[in-house]
Every structure is written in C-alpha cells, then in structure tokens.
MDAnalysis code that builds the backbone (N, CA, C; Angstrom):
import MDAnalysis as mda
import numpy as np

u = mda.Universe.empty(321, n_residues=107, atom_resindex=np.repeat(np.arange(107), 3), trajectory=True)
u.add_TopologyAttr("name", ["N", "CA", "C"] * 107)
u.add_TopologyAttr("resid", np.arange(1, 108))
u.add_TopologyAttr("resname", ["MET", "ASP", "LYS", "TYR", "LEU", "LYS", "ALA", "LEU", "LYS", "GLN", "ASN", "VAL", "CYS", "SER", "VAL", "CYS", "VAL", "ASP", "SER", "ASN", "GLU", "LYS", "GLY", "GLY", "CYS", "THR", "LEU", "ASN", "GLU", "LYS", "GLU", "SER", "CYS", "ALA", "VAL", "GLU", "LEU", "PHE", "LEU", "PRO", "GLN", "ILE", "ILE", "ASP", "VAL", "ILE", "HIS", "ASN", "THR", "ASP", "SER", "ASP", "ASN", "MET", "GLN", "GLU", "ILE", "HIS", "GLN", "LYS", "LEU", "LYS", "ASP", "THR", "VAL", "CYS", "VAL", "GLU", "CYS", "ARG", "ALA", "GLN", "GLU", "ASN", "GLY", "ASN", "CYS", "TYR", "LEU", "ARG", "GLU", "ASP", "ALA", "ASN", "CYS", "SER", "LEU", "ASP", "ARG", "TYR", "PHE", "TRP", "SER", "ILE", "ILE", "GLU", "THR", "ILE", "GLN", "LYS", "VAL", "ASP", "ALA", "GLY", "LEU", "ILE", "THR"])
u.atoms.positions = np.array([
    [-1.999, -2.860, -13.605],
    [-3.369, -2.211, -14.491],
    [-3.308, -1.228, -13.976],
    [-3.724, -1.020, -12.259],
    [-4.446, 0.587, -11.111],
    [-3.402, 1.016, -11.845],
    [-1.739, 0.845, -11.748],
    [-0.851, 2.035, -11.675],
    [-1.092, 2.897, -13.029],
    [-1.037, 2.373, -14.266],
    [-1.034, 2.344, -15.505],
    [-2.558, 3.747, -15.595],
    [-3.530, 3.093, -15.509],
    [-4.639, 3.752, -15.381],
    [-4.695, 4.870, -14.831],
    [-4.219, 5.222, -13.543],
    [-4.357, 5.757, -12.283],
    [-2.798, 7.338, -13.253],
    [-1.717, 6.655, -13.911],
    [-1.434, 7.688, -14.446],
    [-1.957, 8.222, -16.009],
    [-2.273, 7.248, -16.005],
    [-3.223, 7.657, -17.841],
    [-4.350, 8.554, -17.570],
    [-4.852, 8.508, -16.448],
    [-6.199, 9.747, -15.484],
    [-5.081, 11.240, -15.987],
    [-4.561, 10.783, -15.226],
    [-3.454, 12.138, -15.022],
    [-3.005, 13.374, -15.590],
    [-2.472, 12.044, -16.808],
    [-1.837, 12.178, -17.625],
    [-2.417, 12.944, -19.344],
    [-3.210, 11.963, -19.216],
    [-3.790, 11.993, -20.907],
    [-5.528, 12.374, -20.943],
    [-6.197, 11.385, -19.764],
    [-7.562, 12.145, -19.352],
    [-7.542, 13.817, -19.299],
    [-6.932, 14.110, -17.965],
    [-7.004, 15.381, -17.859],
    [-6.642, 16.816, -18.758],
    [-6.147, 16.474, -20.256],
    [-6.287, 16.855, -21.133],
    [-7.115, 16.744, -22.266],
    [-7.822, 15.415, -22.531],
    [-8.906, 15.033, -23.143],
    [-9.460, 15.576, -23.249],
    [-10.244, 15.862, -24.542],
    [-11.298, 17.103, -24.923],
    [-12.848, 16.734, -24.344],
    [-12.825, 15.100, -24.348],
    [-14.039, 14.813, -23.740],
    [-13.905, 14.429, -21.713],
    [-12.935, 15.438, -21.594],
    [-12.954, 15.624, -19.794],
    [-13.595, 16.861, -19.494],
    [-14.577, 16.702, -18.275],
    [-14.370, 18.527, -17.808],
    [-13.270, 19.466, -16.851],
    [-13.589, 20.171, -16.972],
    [-12.376, 21.475, -16.147],
    [-11.674, 20.742, -15.094],
    [-12.250, 19.816, -13.762],
    [-11.106, 18.738, -12.947],
    [-10.972, 17.587, -13.655],
    [-10.790, 17.305, -14.939],
    [-10.422, 16.415, -15.079],
    [-11.010, 15.272, -15.939],
    [-12.680, 15.189, -15.177],
    [-13.542, 14.073, -15.432],
    [-13.766, 13.769, -16.010],
    [-14.505, 12.583, -16.628],
    [-14.672, 12.262, -18.113],
    [-15.774, 12.269, -17.995],
    [-16.689, 13.127, -19.697],
    [-17.455, 13.284, -19.694],
    [-18.193, 12.413, -20.600],
    [-17.899, 11.053, -21.221],
    [-18.390, 10.695, -22.078],
    [-19.896, 9.837, -21.397],
    [-20.682, 9.896, -21.682],
    [-22.108, 8.896, -21.571],
    [-22.232, 7.729, -21.995],
    [-23.107, 7.070, -21.314],
    [-23.222, 5.334, -20.718],
    [-23.425, 4.810, -22.917],
    [-23.656, 5.447, -23.332],
    [-23.367, 4.900, -24.779],
    [-21.920, 4.828, -25.677],
    [-21.134, 5.639, -25.019],
    [-20.024, 6.298, -25.850],
    [-18.501, 5.513, -24.425],
    [-17.380, 5.066, -24.619],
    [-16.846, 4.545, -24.456],
    [-14.925, 5.044, -24.990],
    [-14.404, 4.860, -24.185],
    [-12.918, 5.493, -23.843],
    [-11.993, 4.440, -24.632],
    [-12.088, 4.147, -26.235],
    [-11.067, 3.078, -26.095],
    [-9.291, 3.008, -25.165],
    [-9.182, 3.913, -24.425],
    [-7.706, 4.154, -23.882],
    [-8.479, 2.915, -22.442],
    [-9.575, 3.712, -22.026],
    [-9.908, 2.365, -20.590],
    [-10.266, 1.440, -21.521],
    [-11.234, 1.177, -22.163],
    [-11.837, -0.422, -22.577],
    [-10.536, -0.990, -23.000],
    [-9.735, -0.915, -23.915],
    [-8.474, -1.443, -23.568],
    [-7.006, -1.314, -23.952],
    [-7.481, -1.014, -22.282],
    [-5.900, -0.372, -21.659],
    [-5.295, -1.824, -21.206],
    [-5.795, -2.684, -21.084],
    [-4.633, -4.338, -21.328],
    [-4.274, -4.421, -22.873],
    [-4.883, -4.788, -23.689],
    [-4.302, -4.857, -24.792],
    [-3.109, -3.822, -25.306],
    [-3.295, -2.564, -24.713],
    [-2.743, -1.476, -25.353],
    [-0.780, -1.660, -24.474],
    [-1.503, -2.047, -23.116],
    [0.001, -2.041, -22.807],
    [0.653, -3.680, -23.185],
    [-0.005, -4.590, -23.323],
    [0.688, -5.573, -24.278],
    [1.093, -5.499, -25.404],
    [0.637, -4.446, -26.477],
    [1.263, -4.500, -27.425],
    [2.611, -3.252, -26.778],
    [2.181, -2.376, -26.331],
    [3.349, -1.603, -25.982],
    [5.092, -2.194, -25.506],
    [3.944, -3.418, -24.826],
    [5.482, -4.016, -23.829],
    [6.128, -5.495, -24.529],
    [5.282, -5.975, -25.803],
    [5.418, -7.165, -26.357],
    [6.257, -6.253, -27.841],
    [6.562, -5.080, -28.220],
    [7.471, -5.083, -29.561],
    [8.180, -4.527, -29.537],
    [8.838, -4.627, -29.718],
    [10.867, -5.232, -30.108],
    [11.363, -3.608, -30.602],
    [10.599, -2.611, -30.557],
    [11.073, -1.794, -31.689],
    [10.706, -0.296, -31.293],
    [11.127, 0.489, -31.294],
    [11.302, 2.176, -31.034],
    [10.512, 3.139, -32.245],
    [10.094, 2.475, -32.910],
    [9.588, 3.479, -33.978],
    [8.127, 3.317, -33.716],
    [7.834, 4.603, -33.530],
    [6.253, 5.427, -33.151],
    [4.983, 4.756, -34.232],
    [5.997, 4.509, -35.086],
    [4.511, 3.803, -36.469],
    [4.439, 2.881, -36.256],
    [5.341, 2.018, -36.343],
    [5.216, 0.361, -35.845],
    [4.292, 0.381, -35.019],
    [4.302, 1.298, -33.588],
    [3.863, 0.669, -32.538],
    [2.122, 1.106, -32.603],
    [2.365, 2.016, -33.550],
    [1.031, 2.769, -33.956],
    [-0.051, 1.395, -34.830],
    [0.764, 0.767, -35.826],
    [0.564, 0.212, -36.495],
    [-0.332, -1.211, -35.915],
    [1.042, -1.735, -35.006],
    [0.403, -2.661, -33.892],
    [-0.817, -2.884, -33.602],
    [-0.830, -1.615, -32.590],
    [-2.219, -1.360, -32.008],
    [-3.293, -0.740, -32.813],
    [-3.273, -0.492, -33.849],
    [-4.470, 0.057, -34.466],
    [-4.738, -1.994, -34.962],
    [-4.057, -2.495, -35.121],
    [-4.251, -4.201, -35.811],
    [-4.539, -4.756, -34.101],
    [-4.592, -4.509, -33.118],
    [-5.107, -5.199, -31.901],
    [-6.453, -4.956, -31.897],
    [-6.189, -3.222, -31.434],
    [-7.121, -2.697, -30.723],
    [-8.286, -2.091, -31.988],
    [-7.958, -1.775, -32.601],
    [-9.174, -1.805, -33.697],
    [-10.314, -2.139, -34.686],
    [-9.409, -3.741, -34.181],
    [-10.555, -4.525, -34.940],
    [-11.053, -5.380, -33.797],
    [-11.315, -5.014, -32.399],
    [-12.236, -5.165, -31.470],
    [-13.165, -4.295, -31.309],
    [-13.133, -2.822, -31.872],
    [-13.255, -1.616, -31.739],
    [-14.924, -1.817, -32.140],
    [-16.222, -1.303, -31.529],
    [-17.272, -1.612, -32.247],
    [-17.378, 0.093, -33.331],
    [-16.433, 0.472, -33.203],
    [-16.644, 1.832, -34.055],
    [-15.890, 1.825, -35.079],
    [-14.861, 0.229, -35.242],
    [-14.297, 0.051, -36.722],
    [-15.328, -1.208, -37.857],
    [-16.138, -0.418, -38.541],
    [-16.334, -1.383, -39.738],
    [-16.111, -1.379, -41.088],
    [-15.476, -2.598, -41.894],
    [-14.866, -2.635, -43.419],
    [-13.639, -2.085, -43.192],
    [-13.138, -2.459, -42.379],
    [-11.593, -1.260, -41.967],
    [-11.351, 0.246, -42.023],
    [-12.680, 0.632, -41.668],
    [-13.111, 2.095, -41.343],
    [-13.698, 2.777, -40.262],
    [-12.863, 3.543, -39.638],
    [-13.276, 3.879, -38.577],
    [-13.982, 5.275, -38.133],
    [-15.168, 5.344, -37.886],
    [-16.046, 6.631, -38.314],
    [-15.451, 7.991, -36.755],
    [-14.592, 7.125, -35.756],
    [-14.102, 7.537, -34.474],
    [-13.070, 8.217, -35.170],
    [-11.785, 7.327, -35.920],
    [-10.722, 8.003, -36.080],
    [-10.922, 9.400, -36.932],
    [-11.491, 8.716, -38.335],
    [-11.846, 9.801, -39.342],
    [-12.372, 11.033, -38.530],
    [-13.089, 10.834, -37.742],
    [-13.296, 12.002, -37.372],
    [-12.893, 13.377, -36.209],
    [-11.248, 12.538, -36.102],
    [-10.329, 12.787, -34.590],
    [-10.978, 12.875, -33.322],
    [-11.596, 11.278, -33.465],
    [-12.449, 10.879, -31.671],
    [-11.903, 9.849, -31.268],
    [-11.152, 9.618, -32.055],
    [-10.671, 8.151, -31.165],
    [-9.500, 8.418, -30.099],
    [-10.090, 8.348, -29.229],
    [-8.956, 8.672, -28.039],
    [-7.672, 8.287, -27.752],
    [-7.531, 6.543, -28.258],
    [-6.427, 5.668, -28.508],
    [-5.496, 6.871, -29.944],
    [-6.344, 7.077, -30.882],
    [-5.315, 7.103, -31.954],
    [-5.093, 9.024, -32.176],
    [-5.555, 10.011, -30.858],
    [-5.501, 11.387, -30.698],
    [-4.600, 11.679, -29.447],
    [-4.444, 10.745, -29.076],
    [-3.227, 10.818, -27.888],
    [-2.236, 9.820, -27.677],
    [-2.031, 8.697, -29.007],
    [-1.036, 8.037, -28.565],
    [0.194, 8.374, -28.220],
    [0.675, 9.495, -28.174],
    [2.084, 9.800, -28.068],
    [1.921, 9.994, -26.805],
    [1.242, 10.785, -26.202],
    [0.943, 10.658, -24.633],
    [0.788, 9.234, -23.608],
    [0.006, 8.382, -24.658],
    [-0.507, 7.027, -23.782],
    [1.022, 6.444, -23.582],
    [1.713, 6.563, -24.690],
    [3.361, 5.881, -25.307],
    [3.690, 6.578, -23.875],
    [4.244, 7.617, -23.903],
    [5.124, 8.290, -23.229],
    [4.388, 7.765, -21.504],
    [3.309, 8.141, -21.019],
    [2.965, 7.859, -19.850],
    [3.170, 6.241, -19.595],
    [2.971, 5.273, -20.548],
    [3.027, 4.036, -20.072],
    [4.530, 3.616, -20.123],
    [5.766, 4.214, -20.712],
    [7.001, 4.462, -20.768],
    [7.780, 4.639, -19.767],
    [6.834, 5.860, -18.979],
    [7.278, 6.439, -17.790],
    [7.125, 5.608, -16.276],
    [5.802, 5.047, -16.674],
    [5.403, 4.234, -15.557],
    [6.274, 2.856, -15.206],
    [6.324, 2.365, -16.768],
    [7.387, 1.167, -16.482],
    [8.698, 1.595, -15.851],
    [8.798, 2.671, -16.181],
    [10.481, 3.292, -15.473],
    [10.761, 3.681, -14.509],
    [9.367, 3.583, -13.740],
    [9.204, 4.505, -12.487],
    [9.252, 5.439, -12.094],
    [8.948, 5.849, -13.288],
    [9.146, 8.544, -12.959],
    [7.818, 8.133, -12.625],
    [6.756, 7.593, -12.949],
    [5.173, 8.362, -12.417],
    [4.909, 6.791, -11.515],
    [4.295, 6.952, -10.148],
    [3.464, 5.858, -9.496],
    [2.430, 5.769, -9.243],
])
C-alpha cells in the first residue's frame, strides 16, 4: 500500500488543487481526501476489474467508494457536483499511477 500512496503523492497530490506549492495537502481535520481515505478500495477495484474500459472502471469505483463516502447522500454527492471530489477530479491520473506502479515503472 505504501508504494501506491507514495506514487500517488508524487503524481496526483503534487498537482491537486488542495495542495500547497510544495505538494503538501492543505485539507484540514474536518476535510478528507477520498483518494487517501479509500485507497485500499480503489486499488482493489482497479485490480479486480476485467475491463480496460475507463467508463466501466469509473462506475465501479463510484459504486464501491462513493457509497461509503460521507459526502454521498441519497445518491447525490455535493463534492462531485462541485468538482471537489479528488477521486473524480483526478480519476485518470489515479488509474495511470496505479497501473505504472503495478508495471514497475514507478517505485
């Protein structure tokens, strides 16, 4: 899990709108990053999806992660609706980073 988190911090967190100029997270204790909070579930979905279809992977992530997220209520997510969900906003970069770790391209 550490290798994925390290790679995500370098490749996703460093460009996140919620990071400072050095790539450190600026979220406070009342806020949480969906990527870090749900990392095991995200990796599990990516590893256990038998499709390369990104739309399908994105839907499986939403079905798995979003239902557990406290920002989700009655099928609506105020974070996603405001483009503030880190998982949704950086979906492509997250997938790419995890796949590169798996391929040994990022250590």
